[in-house]
C-alpha positions as CSV (number, residue, x, y, z in Angstrom):
1,M,-24.2,-21.1,-16.4
2,S,-27.5,-20.0,-18.0
3,D,-27.9,-17.3,-20.6
4,E,-29.6,-15.1,-18.0
5,Q,-26.7,-15.5,-15.6
6,L,-24.2,-14.7,-18.4
7,D,-26.2,-11.5,-19.3
8,D,-26.2,-10.5,-15.6
9,L,-22.5,-11.1,-15.3
10,Q,-21.8,-9.0,-18.5
11,H,-24.0,-6.1,-17.2
12,G,-22.2,-6.2,-13.9
13,V,-18.8,-6.0,-15.6
14,E,-20.0,-3.2,-17.8
15,D,-21.3,-1.3,-14.7
16,Q,-17.9,-1.8,-13.0
17,V,-16.0,-0.5,-16.1
18,R,-18.3,2.6,-16.2
19,E,-17.6,3.2,-12.5
20,I,-13.9,3.0,-12.9
21,Q,-14.0,5.2,-16.0
22,D,-15.4,8.0,-13.8
23,V,-12.7,7.8,-11.2
24,P,-9.7,10.1,-11.6
25,A,-6.3,8.4,-11.7
26,V,-5.1,10.2,-8.6
27,E,-8.0,8.8,-6.6
28,L,-7.2,5.2,-7.8
29,I,-3.6,5.7,-7.0
30,N,-4.4,7.0,-3.5
31,T,-6.9,4.2,-2.9
32,T,-4.4,1.6,-3.9
33,A,-1.7,3.2,-1.7
34,I,-4.1,3.3,1.3
35,H,-4.9,-0.4,0.9
36,L,-1.1,-1.3,0.8
37,M,-0.5,1.0,3.8
38,T,-3.3,-0.6,5.8
39,A,-2.1,-4.2,5.0
40,A,1.5,-3.3,5.8
41,A,0.4,-1.7,9.2
42,V,-1.4,-4.9,10.1
43,K,1.6,-7.0,9.1
44,C,3.9,-4.8,11.2
45,G,1.6,-5.5,14.2
46,L,0.1,-2.0,14.3
47,A,-3.6,-3.1,14.1
48,D,-5.7,-1.7,16.9
49,L,-6.8,-5.1,18.1
50,P,-5.9,-7.2,21.2
51,D,-4.2,-9.9,19.0
52,A,-2.3,-7.4,16.9
53,A,1.1,-8.9,17.8
54,E,-0.1,-12.3,16.6
55,Q,-0.9,-10.8,13.2
56,T,2.7,-9.6,12.8
57,D,4.4,-11.0,9.7
58,L,7.4,-8.9,8.8
59,D,8.2,-10.9,5.6
60,E,4.8,-9.9,4.3
61,A,5.1,-6.4,5.6
62,R,8.5,-6.0,3.7
63,K,6.8,-7.0,0.4
64,L,3.9,-4.6,1.0
65,I,6.1,-1.7,2.0
66,T,8.4,-2.2,-1.0
67,A,5.4,-2.3,-3.3
68,L,4.1,0.9,-1.7
69,A,7.4,2.6,-2.1
70,G,7.6,1.7,-5.8
71,L,4.0,3.0,-6.3
72,V,4.6,6.3,-4.4
73,T,7.9,7.0,-6.0
74,A,6.7,6.3,-9.5
75,A,3.4,8.2,-9.0
76,A,4.6,11.3,-7.2
77,P,5.6,13.3,-10.3
78,E,2.2,12.4,-11.9
79,I,-0.1,13.1,-9.0
80,G,1.7,16.2,-7.6
81,G,3.1,17.2,-4.3
82,A,-0.2,17.8,-2.5
83,H,-1.2,14.2,-3.1
84,A,2.2,12.6,-2.8
85,A,3.3,14.2,0.5
86,P,0.8,12.3,2.7
87,L,1.6,9.1,0.9
88,R,5.3,9.7,1.5
89,D,4.7,10.4,5.2
90,G,2.7,7.2,5.6
91,L,5.3,5.2,3.8
92,R,8.1,6.7,6.0
93,T,6.1,5.9,9.1
94,L,5.7,2.3,8.0
95,Q,9.4,2.0,7.2
96,L,10.2,3.2,10.7
97,A,7.6,0.9,12.3
98,F,9.1,-2.0,10.4
99,R,12.6,-1.2,11.6
100,E,11.3,-0.9,15.2
101,A,9.4,-4.2,15.0
102,S,12.3,-6.1,13.5
103,T,14.5,-8.0,16.0
104,V,17.4,-7.7,13.6
105,P,17.1,-4.3,11.9
106,D,18.3,-3.9,8.3
107,E,21.3,-1.8,7.5
108,H,20.2,1.8,6.5
109,G,19.4,1.7,2.8
110,K,18.5,-2.0,2.9
111,G,15.1,-1.8,4.6
112,P,11.8,-2.3,2.9
113,G,11.3,0.1,0.0
114,E,14.6,1.9,0.6
115,K,15.9,1.0,-2.8
116,F,13.2,3.4,-4.0
117,T,13.2,6.0,-1.2
118,G,16.8,6.0,-0.1
119,P,17.8,5.3,3.6
120,V,15.2,6.1,6.2
121,Y,16.4,7.4,9.6
122,G,14.3,7.8,12.6
């Protein structure tokens, strides 16, 4: 890599750090949660695509939903109820969608993320 390329790379990193510095923590948490929700929805077969069922991967969905539950549970006291409520609603919806998509549903309290949220009933 040339010196010019290294300088460009360094400036790019500095620009990204400045951009992140300006973003409030609540926005970063929400953005991360939305990415996890979107990925989990796709893995639960909820994508609005003709081949959505083919994209279903409940093992991957379980991991994503559990990670989301951990994030939402840990962040809720820090970000406040107004920001946490929609994240909790989305999480619950995904937990129920997972249960519906599963051919062998987990016991209540054993589903994805339920070690953080408690049992989810639908």
